[in-house]
C-alpha positions as CSV (number, residue, x, y, z in Angstrom):
1,M,-100.7,59.1,-49.6
2,G,-97.8,57.9,-51.8
3,L,-100.4,55.9,-53.9
4,F,-102.5,58.8,-54.6
5,N,-99.6,60.9,-55.7
6,K,-98.3,58.4,-57.9
7,K,-101.7,58.1,-59.6
8,K,-101.8,61.6,-60.0
9,K,-98.3,61.8,-61.7
10,D,-99.4,59.1,-64.2
11,I,-102.6,61.1,-65.1
12,D,-100.6,64.3,-65.4
13,E,-97.9,62.7,-67.7
14,K,-100.8,61.2,-69.9
15,E,-102.5,64.8,-70.0
16,V,-99.1,66.3,-71.0
17,K,-98.5,63.7,-73.8
18,E,-102.0,64.2,-75.1
19,A,-101.6,67.9,-75.1
20,S,-98.3,67.9,-76.9
21,T,-99.7,65.6,-79.5
22,D,-102.7,67.9,-80.0
23,F,-100.3,70.8,-80.3
24,V,-98.2,69.1,-83.0
25,L,-101.2,68.0,-84.9
26,K,-102.6,71.6,-84.6
27,E,-99.1,73.0,-86.1
28,K,-99.3,70.4,-89.0
29,E,-102.9,71.4,-89.7
30,E,-101.9,75.1,-89.9
31,E,-98.8,74.3,-92.0
32,K,-101.1,72.4,-94.5
33,K,-103.5,75.2,-94.5
34,Q,-100.8,77.7,-95.3
35,A,-99.3,75.6,-98.1
36,E,-102.7,75.2,-99.6
37,A,-103.3,79.0,-99.3
38,S,-99.8,79.6,-101.1
39,E,-100.7,77.0,-103.9
40,E,-104.0,78.7,-104.3
41,K,-102.5,82.0,-104.6
42,A,-99.9,80.8,-107.2
43,A,-102.7,79.4,-109.1
44,F,-104.7,82.5,-109.1
45,Q,-101.6,84.6,-110.1
46,M,-101.0,82.2,-112.9
47,K,-104.6,82.4,-114.1
48,K,-104.4,86.2,-113.7
49,M,-101.1,86.3,-115.9
50,A,-102.9,84.0,-118.6
51,S,-106.1,86.1,-118.9
52,R,-104.4,89.4,-118.7
53,K,-105.0,91.6,-121.7
54,Y,-102.0,93.2,-123.0
55,N,-102.0,96.9,-123.4
56,V,-100.8,98.4,-126.8
57,K,-98.6,100.9,-124.9
58,E,-96.7,98.1,-123.3
59,Y,-95.7,96.8,-126.8
60,A,-95.1,100.1,-128.1
61,A,-92.7,101.1,-125.2
62,L,-90.1,98.6,-126.2
63,L,-89.5,99.2,-129.9
64,R,-86.5,96.8,-130.5
65,P,-83.6,95.1,-128.8
66,I,-80.1,96.5,-129.7
67,I,-77.2,93.9,-129.7
68,T,-73.8,94.9,-129.0
69,E,-70.7,93.0,-127.9
70,K,-70.5,95.1,-124.7
71,S,-74.1,94.2,-123.7
72,V,-73.7,90.7,-124.2
73,V,-70.5,90.5,-122.3
74,S,-71.8,92.5,-119.4
75,G,-75.3,90.8,-119.1
76,T,-77.5,93.7,-119.5
77,Y,-80.0,94.3,-122.2
78,L,-80.4,97.3,-124.4
79,F,-83.7,98.4,-126.0
80,E,-84.7,101.2,-128.2
81,V,-87.8,102.6,-126.7
82,A,-90.5,105.2,-127.6
83,K,-89.5,108.7,-126.6
84,N,-92.6,109.4,-124.4
85,V,-92.1,106.5,-122.0
86,N,-90.5,106.6,-118.4
87,K,-88.5,104.1,-116.4
88,I,-91.7,103.0,-114.7
89,D,-93.4,102.2,-118.1
90,I,-90.4,100.4,-119.3
91,K,-90.2,98.2,-116.3
92,K,-93.9,97.2,-116.6
93,A,-93.7,96.6,-120.3
94,F,-90.5,94.4,-119.9
95,Y,-92.3,92.2,-117.0
96,N,-95.4,92.1,-119.2
97,I,-93.5,90.9,-122.1
98,Y,-90.7,88.7,-120.9
99,G,-92.3,87.7,-117.4
100,I,-89.2,88.9,-115.4
101,M,-89.1,92.1,-113.2
102,P,-85.9,94.0,-113.9
103,K,-83.6,95.0,-111.1
104,K,-82.8,98.4,-112.5
105,V,-83.7,100.3,-115.6
106,N,-81.3,103.2,-116.9
107,V,-82.4,105.6,-119.7
108,V,-80.4,107.7,-122.3
109,V,-81.5,110.1,-124.7
110,Q,-79.3,109.7,-127.9
111,Q,-78.8,112.8,-130.0
112,G,-79.1,112.2,-133.7
113,K,-75.8,112.6,-135.8
114,Q,-75.2,115.4,-138.3
115,V,-75.0,113.8,-141.7
116,R,-74.5,115.1,-145.2
117,Y,-75.8,113.7,-148.4
118,G,-73.7,115.5,-151.1
119,R,-74.3,119.3,-150.6
120,V,-77.5,118.7,-148.4
121,A,-76.8,118.7,-144.7
122,G,-79.2,117.0,-142.4
123,K,-79.5,115.4,-139.0
124,R,-80.7,112.0,-138.0
125,K,-83.7,111.7,-135.4
126,D,-83.0,111.7,-131.7
127,W,-84.0,108.3,-129.9
128,K,-84.2,107.2,-126.4
129,K,-82.2,104.0,-125.2
130,A,-83.3,101.8,-122.1
131,I,-80.5,99.7,-120.3
132,V,-82.4,96.9,-118.4
133,I,-80.4,95.1,-115.9
134,L,-81.7,91.9,-114.4
135,K,-81.0,90.1,-111.2
136,K,-77.9,87.6,-111.1
137,G,-78.8,84.3,-112.8
138,E,-81.6,85.7,-114.8
139,K,-81.8,86.0,-118.6
140,I,-84.1,86.4,-121.5
141,D,-84.1,84.8,-124.9
142,T,-83.8,87.9,-127.2
143,Y,-80.6,87.1,-128.8
């Protein structure tokens, strides 16, 4: 009986080794498939970005960058924006123009100053300012 049990153990060990190698091979194949899928997805997104048609509203949302000492030191970006856009529109426009998704967008409506030209009193127009905050380590080339 001892001989038969020994033979059976050898066969069981071989089966275990074959099963473990099959398992490892299957895992590697799955990893390759996942890597290929992620590469295909990235390529598709890049293709989609390249073929995207820009909406005029996106470019009309951000009118001009505002450069101040405080904004340069703090790492935030200031933009004069159209009066009819909201934070979501500003975020989308910034992403479509610069390719970076902002972490946060704050909006301030600046009141126009009272001015005088000789005897004539007047007022400058009101305007909207957006403060765009990016994630740490990200920056854009506007300045």
